[in-house]
C-alpha positions in Angstrom: -5.5 104.4 -36.5 -6.9 106.9 -39.1 -8.8 105.4 -42.0 -7.6 107.4 -45.1 -10.4 106.2 -47.2 -13.0 107.6 -44.7 -10.9 110.9 -44.4 -10.6 111.3 -48.2 -14.3 110.7 -48.6 -15.2 113.2 -45.9 -13.0 115.8 -47.5 -14.7 115.4 -50.9 -18.1 115.9 -49.2 -16.8 118.9 -47.4 -15.5 120.5 -50.7 -18.8 120.2 -52.6 -21.2 120.0 -49.6 -23.2 117.3 -51.3 -23.2 113.5 -50.8 -24.5 113.0 -54.4 -21.8 115.2 -56.0 -19.1 113.6 -53.9 -20.2 110.1 -54.9 -20.0 111.3 -58.6 -16.5 112.8 -58.2 -15.2 109.7 -56.4 -16.9 107.2 -58.7 -18.6 105.5 -55.7 -22.2 104.6 -54.8 -23.8 107.3 -52.6 -24.5 104.7 -49.9 -20.7 104.0 -49.7 -19.9 107.7 -49.3 -22.6 108.0 -46.6 -21.4 105.0 -44.8 -17.8 106.1 -44.8 -18.6 109.5 -43.4 -20.9 108.0 -40.8 -18.2 105.5 -39.7 -15.7 108.4 -39.4 -18.0 110.4 -37.2 -18.7 107.3 -35.1 -14.9 106.6 -34.6 -14.3 110.2 -33.7 -17.5 110.4 -31.7 -18.1 113.8 -33.2 -20.5 115.2 -35.7 -18.7 116.7 -38.7 -21.6 117.6 -41.0 -25.1 119.0 -40.6 -27.5 117.2 -42.8 -31.0 118.0 -43.9 -33.1 116.6 -46.7 -31.8 119.4 -48.9 -28.5 120.7 -47.6 -25.2 119.6 -46.2 -23.0 121.9 -44.2 -19.9 121.6 -42.0 -20.1 121.8 -38.2 -17.5 124.0 -36.5 -15.6 120.8 -35.6 -16.0 119.5 -39.2 -14.6 122.7 -40.6 -11.4 122.5 -38.4 -11.0 118.8 -39.0 -11.2 119.2 -42.8 -8.6 121.9 -42.8 -6.1 119.8 -40.8 -6.8 116.6 -42.8 -6.5 118.5 -46.2 -3.1 119.7 -45.1 -2.0 116.2 -44.1 -3.3 114.6 -47.3 -1.3 117.3 -49.2 1.8 116.3 -47.4 1.3 112.7 -48.3 0.6 113.6 -52.0 3.7 115.8 -52.2 5.9 113.0 -50.8 4.7 110.7 -53.5 5.0 113.4 -56.1 8.6 114.2 -55.1 9.5 110.5 -55.6 8.3 110.6 -59.2 10.6 111.6 -62.1 10.6 115.5 -62.3 9.8 115.3 -66.0 6.7 113.2 -65.5 4.1 114.8 -63.3 0.7 113.1 -63.2 -2.8 113.6 -61.8 -5.5 116.2 -62.2 -5.2 120.0 -62.0 -8.3 122.2 -61.6 -7.9 125.6 -62.9 -10.2 128.7 -62.5 -10.2 131.3 -65.3 -12.3 134.5 -65.6 -14.8 134.8 -68.3 -13.0 137.6 -70.2 -9.6 135.7 -70.5 -8.7 135.3 -74.2 -9.9 131.7 -75.0 -7.6 131.2 -78.0 -4.5 132.2 -76.0 -5.6 130.0 -73.1 -6.3 127.0 -75.4 -2.8 127.3 -76.9 -1.2 127.3 -73.5 -3.2 124.4 -72.3 -2.7 122.4 -75.4 1.0 122.9 -75.2 1.2 121.8 -71.6 -0.8 118.7 -72.3 1.4 117.8 -75.1 4.5 118.1 -73.0 2.8 116.5 -69.9 0.4 113.8 -71.2 -0.1 112.2 -67.8 -1.7 115.4 -66.4 -5.4 116.0 -66.8 -6.8 119.6 -66.7 -10.3 120.6 -65.5 -11.0 124.2 -66.4 -13.8 126.2 -64.7 -14.5 129.5 -66.6 -16.4 131.8 -64.3 -16.2 135.2 -62.6 -17.6 133.9 -59.4 -15.0 134.3 -56.5 -13.2 131.0 -55.9 -13.4 129.1 -52.7 -10.3 126.9 -53.2 -11.3 124.3 -50.6 -15.0 124.1 -51.4 -14.7 124.3 -55.1 -11.6 122.1 -55.2 -9.5 124.5 -57.2 -5.7 124.1 -57.4 -4.8 127.4 -59.1 -6.6 130.4 -60.6 -5.9 132.9 -63.3 -7.0 136.5 -62.1 -6.8 139.9 -63.7 -6.7 143.2 -61.8 -6.5 142.0 -58.4 -5.5 138.5 -57.0 -8.2 138.2 -54.3 -8.1 137.7 -50.6 -4.9 138.6 -48.8 -4.3 135.1 -47.5 -3.9 133.7 -51.0 -0.6 133.3 -52.7 -0.4 135.5 -55.8 2.3 135.4 -58.6 2.2 138.3 -61.0 3.0 136.9 -64.4 2.3 139.8 -66.8 -0.1 142.5 -67.6 -2.7 143.0 -70.3 -2.1 146.2 -72.4 -5.2 148.3 -72.5 -6.3 150.5 -75.5 -9.2 152.7 -76.5 -11.7 151.2 -78.9 -14.9 152.4 -80.6 -17.8 150.6 -82.1 -18.0 153.3 -84.8 -15.6 154.1 -87.6 -16.6 157.7 -87.3 -14.4 158.1 -84.2 -11.3 157.3 -86.2 -12.0 160.5 -88.1 -12.2 162.4 -84.8 -15.9 163.1 -85.1 -17.8 163.5 -81.8 -15.1 162.2 -79.5 -15.7 164.7 -76.8 -19.2 163.6 -75.9 -19.4 160.0 -76.8 -20.3 157.6 -74.1 -17.3 155.9 -72.4 -17.5 152.4 -71.1 -14.6 151.7 -68.8 -14.6 148.3 -67.2 -11.2 148.9 -65.6 -12.8 151.4 -63.3 -10.1 154.1 -64.1 -10.8 157.7 -64.7 -9.2 158.9 -68.0 -9.0 162.6 -68.7 -11.2 164.0 -71.3 -14.7 165.6 -71.8 -16.6 162.3 -71.7 -20.2 161.9 -70.6 -21.0 159.5 -67.9 -22.0 156.1 -69.4 -25.7 155.1 -69.2 -24.6 151.6 -68.5 -21.8 150.5 -66.2 -20.1 147.2 -66.3 -16.8 145.5 -65.5 -17.4 142.7 -67.9 -15.3 143.1 -71.2 -17.5 141.1 -73.5 -20.6 143.2 -72.4 -18.6 146.4 -72.8 -17.6 145.4 -76.3 -21.2 144.7 -77.2 -22.3 147.9 -75.8 -19.7 149.9 -77.8 -20.9 148.2 -81.0 -24.6 148.7 -80.2 -24.4 152.3 -78.9 -21.3 153.5 -80.8 -19.4 154.4 -77.7 -15.9 154.3 -76.5 -14.4 151.6 -74.3 -11.1 150.8 -72.7 -10.3 147.0 -73.3 -7.3 144.7 -73.2 -5.9 144.5 -76.7 -5.7 140.8 -76.7 -9.5 140.4 -76.3 -10.2 142.6 -79.3 -8.1 141.1 -82.0 -10.9 139.1 -83.6 -13.4 142.1 -83.5 -10.7 144.4 -85.0 -10.1 142.0 -87.8 -13.8 141.6 -88.5 -14.4 145.4 -88.4 -16.6 145.3 -85.4 -14.3 147.4 -83.3 -12.0 150.2 -84.2 -8.8 151.2 -82.2 -8.3 154.9 -81.6 -4.6 156.0 -81.8 -3.2 158.1 -78.9 -5.4 159.6 -76.3 -5.7 158.6 -72.7 -4.8 155.0 -71.8 -5.3 153.5 -68.3 -2.6 151.4 -66.7 -2.1 147.9 -68.0 -4.3 145.3 -66.2 -2.0 143.0 -64.1 -2.5 139.2 -64.5 -1.9 136.8 -61.5 -1.7 133.1 -60.9 -3.2 132.5 -57.6 -2.8 129.4 -55.2 -4.5 128.8 -51.9 -1.1 128.2 -50.1 2.6 128.0 -50.5 2.8 124.8 -48.5 2.6 121.3 -50.0 1.9 122.3 -53.6 1.9 119.1 -55.7 4.6 118.8 -58.3 2.1 118.7 -61.1 0.7 122.1 -59.9 4.2 123.7 -59.6 5.1 122.5 -63.0 1.9 123.8 -64.5 2.2 127.2 -62.8 5.8 127.7 -64.1 4.7 126.6 -67.6 1.8 128.9 -67.7 3.8 131.9 -66.3 6.4 131.3 -68.9 4.0 131.0 -71.8 1.9 134.0 -70.8 4.8 136.2 -70.1 6.4 135.4 -73.5 3.1 136.2 -75.2 3.1 139.6 -73.6 -0.3 139.2 -71.8 
């Protein structure tokens, strides 16, 4: 008979590839985590993890077993979620958000969700590092531009409107536009007699800082520039070339066995961000 405690403990170790981190996440002594995984391997008569003094990695058998067990655990969790009242999801949702996503807008959405669903806790990872949903224990990710790997489930929920900005008010008067440096994090190729930029980046915050420091032009999402415009640190140029809007996606690892709390959160976030015109 499968031991669910052993399996859930093994799955946590397989996600973070660390006994110490797994024990912290589970709130258990490290010795308990080690003993459970060891007992599971003994019962299966199979090594699931390679261990050294510094690293932990999955064996081929461990990788396959983790994938099957994670799917089975999701089925059990969804069965329990479906018995709960639809208006009262509970549990923890782990969200990944890119560095450049407007934080005020995100905070407003998350706060609204928490007020409406107080039994749900949110853990938000802000990073541009590609997400490994299983290893990083992520339920849903916000991504701009492209959703990621083809095996992921992506739901387009809107698009960020792009505009041309400058770090210098001189450009508003049309002075020197033909040969100013252009920083274009979107990777598009607008028309015009622009010099190639001396610095290339796809990070919006760095592009804004470069425009302010070097007086260059930059294409950026309007929503990320509101505070800088109001403070006189960036200046919007009317008209001119404008790249396509930057699509925004909510990304999940699978369509199957999505917990009710995650489905509810995805629908809420999609509605709020679509309404805000992101």
